[in-house]
Each structure stands twice: as C-alpha cells, then as structure tokens.
C-alpha positions in Angstrom: 21.2 8.8 -0.3 23.3 7.4 -2.8 20.9 7.6 -5.7 19.9 11.1 -7.2 16.2 11.5 -7.9 14.9 8.7 -5.8 13.1 9.9 -2.7 12.7 6.6 -1.4 16.9 5.7 -1.1 18.3 4.3 1.9 19.4 7.6 4.0 22.7 6.6 5.6 24.2 8.3 8.5 27.3 10.2 7.6 30.1 11.5 9.8 32.5 14.2 9.3 35.6 15.4 10.7 35.4 19.0 11.0 39.2 19.4 11.0 40.1 17.5 8.2 36.7 17.3 6.1 37.1 13.8 5.6 33.4 11.9 5.9 32.6 8.3 6.4 29.3 6.3 6.3 28.5 5.2 9.9 25.4 2.9 8.8 26.5 1.5 5.5 26.2 -1.9 6.8 22.6 -1.5 8.4 19.8 -2.2 6.1 17.8 0.5 7.6 16.9 4.6 6.4 18.0 6.7 9.3 15.5 9.4 10.1 16.1 11.8 12.9 19.8 12.4 14.4 20.5 13.5 17.7 24.2 13.1 19.4 24.4 11.6 22.9 25.7 14.3 25.5 29.2 12.3 25.8 29.7 12.4 22.0 30.4 8.9 21.9 27.0 7.8 20.1 23.9 9.1 18.3 20.6 8.4 18.9 18.5 8.0 15.7 15.2 6.9 14.9 14.5 4.4 11.6 11.3 2.5 10.5 11.5 -1.2 11.2 8.5 -3.7 10.8 5.8 -1.5 11.5 7.4 0.4 14.4 9.9 3.4 14.3 12.2 2.8 17.4 15.1 4.8 18.9 18.4 3.4 18.0 21.9 4.1 19.5 24.9 4.2 16.9 28.1 4.0 18.4 30.1 6.8 16.9 33.4 4.9 16.4 32.4 1.4 15.1 29.1 2.1 13.5 27.5 -0.6 15.8 23.5 -0.2 16.2 21.5 -1.2 19.3 17.7 -1.0 19.3 16.6 1.0 22.3 12.8 0.9 22.2 10.2 -1.7 21.1 6.7 -0.4 20.0 5.7 2.8 19.0 6.5 5.6 16.6 9.3 7.8 18.1 10.2 11.1 17.4 11.9 14.6 18.7 14.6 12.9 20.5 16.6 15.0 22.9 19.6 13.6 24.5 19.8 14.0 28.3 23.0 14.4 30.4 22.6 10.6 31.9 23.0 9.0 28.4 19.0 8.8 28.2 16.6 11.0 26.4 13.2 12.6 26.0 11.2 11.7 23.0 7.7 11.8 21.9 5.9 8.7 21.0 2.7 7.9 19.4 1.0 4.5 18.0 -2.5 3.5 16.6 -3.9 3.7 20.1 -2.9 7.1 20.8 -1.4 10.4 19.4 1.8 12.0 20.6 3.0 12.3 24.4 6.3 12.8 25.9 8.4 9.8 27.2 11.7 9.8 29.2 14.0 7.0 28.0 16.9 5.7 30.3 20.2 4.5 28.6 19.0 1.3 27.9 15.8 2.6 26.2 13.0 2.0 28.8 10.5 4.3 28.3 8.6 6.4 31.1 5.4 8.3 29.9 5.5 11.9 31.4 2.2 13.6 29.9 -1.1 12.6 29.3 -2.6 15.4 27.3 -5.0 13.3 25.4 -6.0 11.0 27.9 -9.7 12.4 28.4 -10.6 12.3 24.9 -9.0 9.0 24.1 -11.4 7.5 27.2 -14.4 8.4 24.9 -13.2 6.1 22.2 -14.3 2.5 22.1 -11.8 0.0 23.1 -10.0 -2.0 20.1 -7.3 -4.9 20.0 -4.5 -4.5 17.8 -2.7 -7.6 16.3 0.3 -7.9 13.8 0.6 -10.5 11.4 3.1 -12.0 8.7 2.7 -14.3 5.6 4.4 -15.5 2.6 3.6 -12.9 0.0 4.8 -12.4 -3.6 8.4 -14.0 -4.4 7.7 -15.9 -1.2 8.8 -12.9 0.7 7.5 -12.6 4.3 5.1 -9.6 4.1 3.5 -7.9 7.3 0.4 -6.3 8.3 -1.9 -5.8 10.9 -5.7 -5.8 12.1 -7.7 -3.6 14.2 -10.7 -4.6 15.6 -13.3 -3.2 18.2 -12.8 -5.0 21.3 -16.4 -6.1 22.6 -17.9 -6.9 19.0 -19.1 -10.3 19.2 -20.5 -10.9 15.7 -19.0 -10.8 12.1 -17.0 -7.8 11.4 -17.1 -6.0 7.7 -13.8 -5.3 6.5 -12.0 -2.0 5.9 -9.0 -2.9 3.8 -6.7 0.0 4.0 -4.1 0.5 1.5 -1.1 3.1 2.0 0.3 5.6 -0.3 3.6 6.3 -1.0 4.1 3.6 -2.5 7.3 3.6 -0.5 5.7 4.1 2.8 4.0 2.1 5.6 0.7 1.7 7.5 2.9 1.4 10.8 1.8 1.3 14.3 1.4 5.2 14.4 -1.1 8.0 14.9 -2.2 10.2 12.0 -5.1 12.4 11.8 -5.6 11.3 8.0 -6.8 7.7 7.5 -6.8 7.2 11.2 -7.3 3.4 11.9 -8.9 3.9 15.1 -11.5 6.2 13.5 -12.3 3.6 10.8 -12.9 0.9 13.4 -15.2 3.0 15.4 -18.2 2.4 13.2 -17.6 -1.4 13.9 -15.3 -2.4 10.7 -12.4 -4.8 11.1 -9.4 -2.8 10.0 -6.7 -4.6 8.0 -3.6 -3.5 6.2 -0.9 -5.2 4.3 2.7 -3.5 3.9 3.1 -5.0 0.5 6.2 -4.9 -1.5 7.8 -1.3 -1.8 7.0 -0.4 1.8 9.4 0.8 4.2 11.1 -0.4 7.3 12.1 -3.9 5.9 15.4 -3.4 4.1 16.1 -1.2 1.1 15.7 -4.2 -1.4 12.0 -4.8 -0.4 11.3 -0.8 -0.9 13.1 -1.0 -4.3 11.3 -4.2 -5.4 8.0 -2.0 -6.5 10.1 -0.1 -9.0 8.5 -1.0 -12.7 6.4 -3.3 -10.6 3.5 -1.1 -9.4 0.5 -3.4 -10.4 2.3 -6.9 -9.9 4.0 -7.8 -6.4 1.9 -5.1 -4.3 -1.5 -6.7 -5.7 -0.3 -10.3 -5.2 0.5 -9.3 -1.6 -2.7 -7.7 -1.0 -4.6 -10.6 -2.3 -2.3 -13.1 -0.3 -2.5 -10.9 2.9 -6.4 -10.7 2.7 -6.8 -14.4 2.4 -4.4 -15.2 4.9 -6.1 -13.0 7.5 -9.5 -13.8 6.7 -8.4 -17.5 7.0 -7.2 -16.9 10.5 -9.6 -14.4 12.1 -12.9 -15.8 11.7 -14.4 -12.8 12.9 -13.5 -10.8 10.0 -16.2 -11.3 7.4 -14.3 -12.2 4.1 -17.5 -11.6 2.0 -18.3 -8.3 3.1 -15.3 -6.1 2.4 -14.4 -2.7 1.0 -10.9 -1.5 0.1 -9.8 2.0 0.4 -6.7 4.0 -0.5 -5.1 7.2 -1.3 -2.3 8.5 -3.6 -0.4 5.1 -4.6 -3.5 3.5 -2.6 -5.9 5.2 -4.9 -3.9 3.9 -7.7 -4.5 0.3 -6.3 -8.2 0.8 -6.1 -8.2 1.9 -10.0 -5.9 -1.1 -10.4 -8.3 -3.5 -8.3 -11.2 -2.2 -10.5 -9.8 -4.0 -13.5 -7.4 -6.6 -12.2 -9.4 -8.0 -9.0 -13.0 -6.9 -10.0 -14.9 -9.4 -8.1 -13.4 -9.1 -4.4 -15.0 -6.1 -3.0 -18.3 -4.7 -2.3 -16.8 -1.2 -2.8 -13.7 0.8 -3.2 -12.8 4.3 -2.1 -10.5 6.2 -4.1 -8.7 9.0 -3.0 -6.3 11.3 -5.6 -5.3 7.9 -7.2 -3.7 7.6 -10.8 -6.2 6.7 -13.4 -4.1 7.1 -16.7 -0.5 6.6 -16.6 0.0 8.2 -19.7 -1.7 11.5 -18.9 -0.2 11.5 -15.6 3.1 11.6 -17.1 2.3 14.7 -18.7 0.3 16.3 -15.9 1.9 15.9 -12.7 4.6 18.5 -11.3 6.6 15.6 -9.7 8.0 14.5 -13.0 10.9 13.2 -11.3 9.1 10.5 -9.3 6.7 9.4 -11.9 9.6 8.7 -14.5 11.8 6.9 -11.6 9.0 4.6 -10.6 8.4 3.5 -14.3 12.3 3.1 -15.0 13.9 6.4 -15.3 12.7 7.4 -18.8 10.0 9.8 -19.8 6.8 8.3 -21.3 7.7 9.2 -24.9 10.9 7.2 -24.4 9.7 4.1 -23.1 5.7 4.2 -23.0 5.5 0.5 -22.2 7.0 0.8 -19.0 3.9 3.0 -18.1 1.3 1.1 -19.9 2.0 -2.3 -18.6 0.5 -1.2 -15.2 -2.1 1.4 -16.5 -5.5 1.1 -14.8 -7.1 3.0 -18.0 -6.2 -0.1 -20.0 -8.6 -2.4 -18.3 -11.7 0.0 -17.7 -13.5 -2.7 -19.7 -13.6 -5.0 -16.5 -14.5 -2.5 -14.2 -17.7 -3.3 -12.0 -17.3 -2.3 -8.1 -19.0 0.6 -7.0 -16.5 3.3 -6.1 -16.2 6.5 -4.5 -13.9 9.3 -6.0 -12.3 11.8 -3.9 -10.0 14.4 -5.5 -8.8 18.1 -4.7 -8.4 20.9 -6.9 -5.1 22.1 -5.6 -3.3 18.6 -6.0 -0.6 19.1 -8.5 1.2 15.8 -7.7 -1.9 13.7 -8.9 -4.1 16.3 -10.7 -7.7 16.1 -10.1 -8.2 15.5 -13.8 -7.2 12.1 -12.8 -10.2 11.7 -10.4 -12.7 13.5 -12.9 -11.3 10.7 -15.7 -11.8 7.7 -13.3 -15.5 9.0 -12.4 -16.1 9.3 -16.0 -15.3 5.8 -16.9 -17.5 4.6 -13.9 -20.4 6.8 -15.0 -20.0 5.6 -18.8 -20.0 1.7 -17.5 -22.9 2.7 -15.3 -21.2 1.5 -12.2 -22.5 3.1 -8.8 -20.3 5.8 -8.3 -19.9 9.2 -6.4 -17.5 12.0 -6.8 -16.4 14.5 -4.0 -14.2 17.3 -5.2 -12.3 19.7 -2.5 -11.5 23.0 -4.2 -9.6 24.1 -1.3 -7.4 21.1 -0.5 -4.0 19.5 -2.1 -2.6 16.1 -2.1 -3.9 15.7 1.5 -7.3 16.8 3.3 -5.8 19.1 6.0 -8.7 21.3 7.2 -10.7 20.0 10.1 -14.1 20.6 8.8 -13.0 19.0 5.5 -11.7 16.0 7.4 -15.2 15.4 9.1 -16.8 15.5 5.9 -14.4 13.0 4.4 -15.0 10.6 7.1 -18.7 11.0 6.7 -18.6 10.7 3.1 -16.4 7.6 3.4 -18.3 5.9 5.7 -21.7 6.5 4.2 -20.3 5.1 1.0 -19.3 1.6 3.3 -22.5 1.5 4.9 -24.6 1.8 1.6 -22.6 -1.3 0.2 -21.7 -3.1 3.1 -24.4 -2.7 5.5 -24.1 -0.8 8.7 -22.0 -2.7 11.0 -23.7 -4.2 14.2 -22.8 -2.2 17.3 
C-alpha cells in the first residue's frame, strides 16, 4: 500500500529479485487490490485473487510483463494452490453456498470436487439472484443485487442490507453473519447497493467516501432502491426495512435523520451515533481520523460534525432495533446506548439488544441464532410477516 494509515488503500503486487534486492511493482497499472498470492509451478506467472464488481475471481499475472488475465467468472475464490499442469485447486463460495473445493485448469475452467454442504443446502428454499447497475451519485455506475424466494408469487417486503467497512462490498459470497439467504428465508426480497466507497470497482471509487460518509453513499442508496423497485415490481416499494452493521449501522443512524420517511423500520448494529464521542472512544483512532481528513477531532471538528448523526436527532421518527456488544472497542457499545436513549427520549418505538460476550461481530452460534430471531421479529412487527 502506498498510503500509511489507510487500511483500504490498493495493494499492489511487488516482485523482489532476491539476488539484487531490487523490487518492482508488478500490478501498478491494474486498478484492483491484490489479495492472495500463489506462484505458478513454472515460475512464469502468479495466481492472485482480487475483488472485482461483486465477485472475487482468480487472475493470472505474468511475472515478466505484469499482464493480468482473469481466469474465473462468478464466485468468491480463495485458498488458491498451484498444480504442476498450470492449473490450481481453490475454494469457492457464493451467495448460494459456502466453500467447496474446485479444480481449475490452466484457462480457469472450474470443476467442483466436493459437496460437503449439499444435504444441508437442499433444505433451503430456492432463490433467484440478480445483479443490477444504475447511475448513482456523481453519475457513476453503481452496482447492487437482489435475492428473492424463487417460488414467491405476491409482493415481497424489502430488506435493504447496507454493508460495513465502509470500504467493503456485499459481494456474491457466503458469510455466517448477515447471510442473504437467511434473510430471504422468511420471504423477504433482499436488496443491496455497493455505494461509493465500496471495493472492487477501482481505487478512486473506494477513496470517494473519504470525508463524504453521509453524502454520495446515501444518494446511491436512495437512487439504487428507487431503481430496483422501479424495475422489479414484485418488490414492495412501500414496505421496506433497512439494516446495517458497523458503517452500515452508522448509515441507519444517518437515515434516521436524513431520510426519515422512507422505511417502516431500521436495524442498527454497532453503528456510530455521535462522531465526537467516537473520536475519543474508539481504539481505532487511526481509522476514524483518516476517514474524516486525517486530523484528530480537536483540530478539525467540522470534518466530523458534517456527517454526525447526533446533529439530526430532532428529525428521527423510524422504529429502530439497536444491537451492540460490550467487547466492541472499535465502535464502543456506549454509541448504541446513546442511540437507544435518543430513540426513547423521542418516544420512537425501539428495542435494545446487548451482547456482553461479543465484540464488533457476533461470533458465537447461539448468539447468532438469537440475533436473527430478534431481527426477524422486529421486521415482522413493522412490515408484517411475509407471505409463505
């Protein structure tokens, strides 16, 4: 990475001559951030992964020229290990399924080798996954996707999932936290938008959220939700709940004050409520300061206050479920307590869920089950139980 203190800077593949100590940047001209690295067996190329427009493919990088060739199409690849024939073995997951092992030939054609999760996945209802793009803030192309129960016939209430990071992506991948297939299970139409600041679209797009937390990203969410409901009539535009964790949780608090009439309910997990308090509470000072221009709060308070949700509490009106954890030192649980207090003082229907044994993530299986139960209970209360 070129910029110290910036966790989402582009990772450029470097090649070092061990004899001379000389190092050259092999992928400087490729506007993607390299993830994993594996030498091909013949030493003439490297197999790397990198996020790219809602996917994480495997790429081949020529060790001499730096030429990059995409090998795989859909799915989130990892754990790449080169084979003598120029191919590789790797794991791949997607929204549809967790990791399985695949064999790749030299051209990238993937053949599935394991089916460890087949029996469990067969118990899930079928879904349809569809990507979309639209003209977002700054007239830039912004991507997102929908996930719908395949056999649904009526209108679907919407779960708008907002990813964290903020330099991240709700890509075509599997996770045991914020799992889209779990959200679609009760009968919701799941929608996500990879707003400005997301990864996998070039470094300028990722950088564009800096000092812009509540600006272009909110505009992207507004335009994206309008676009997808205009093109997918099965999605019930008038019956939607927005949910997010970390930066996504911040966005729920921002939506409360800056887009207060759009949603039937909100779910905020570990989100920033007061940027001033956050600047003195978080153990990730370097991150918080970078995101707001590189200075501490006391040197440039305006940079923090411009996008501070606490400044718009007087406009709050949407019922909100607040979730936080006592071992979260990144976004301390006091932020959740404060948001809940604001909701209660304004007599807005609200509920507080605190995990004393979790950190910035809910990692324990029993807690995860409770998390989904609480979230779906909240959504059902305000949007009505989806038709099955």
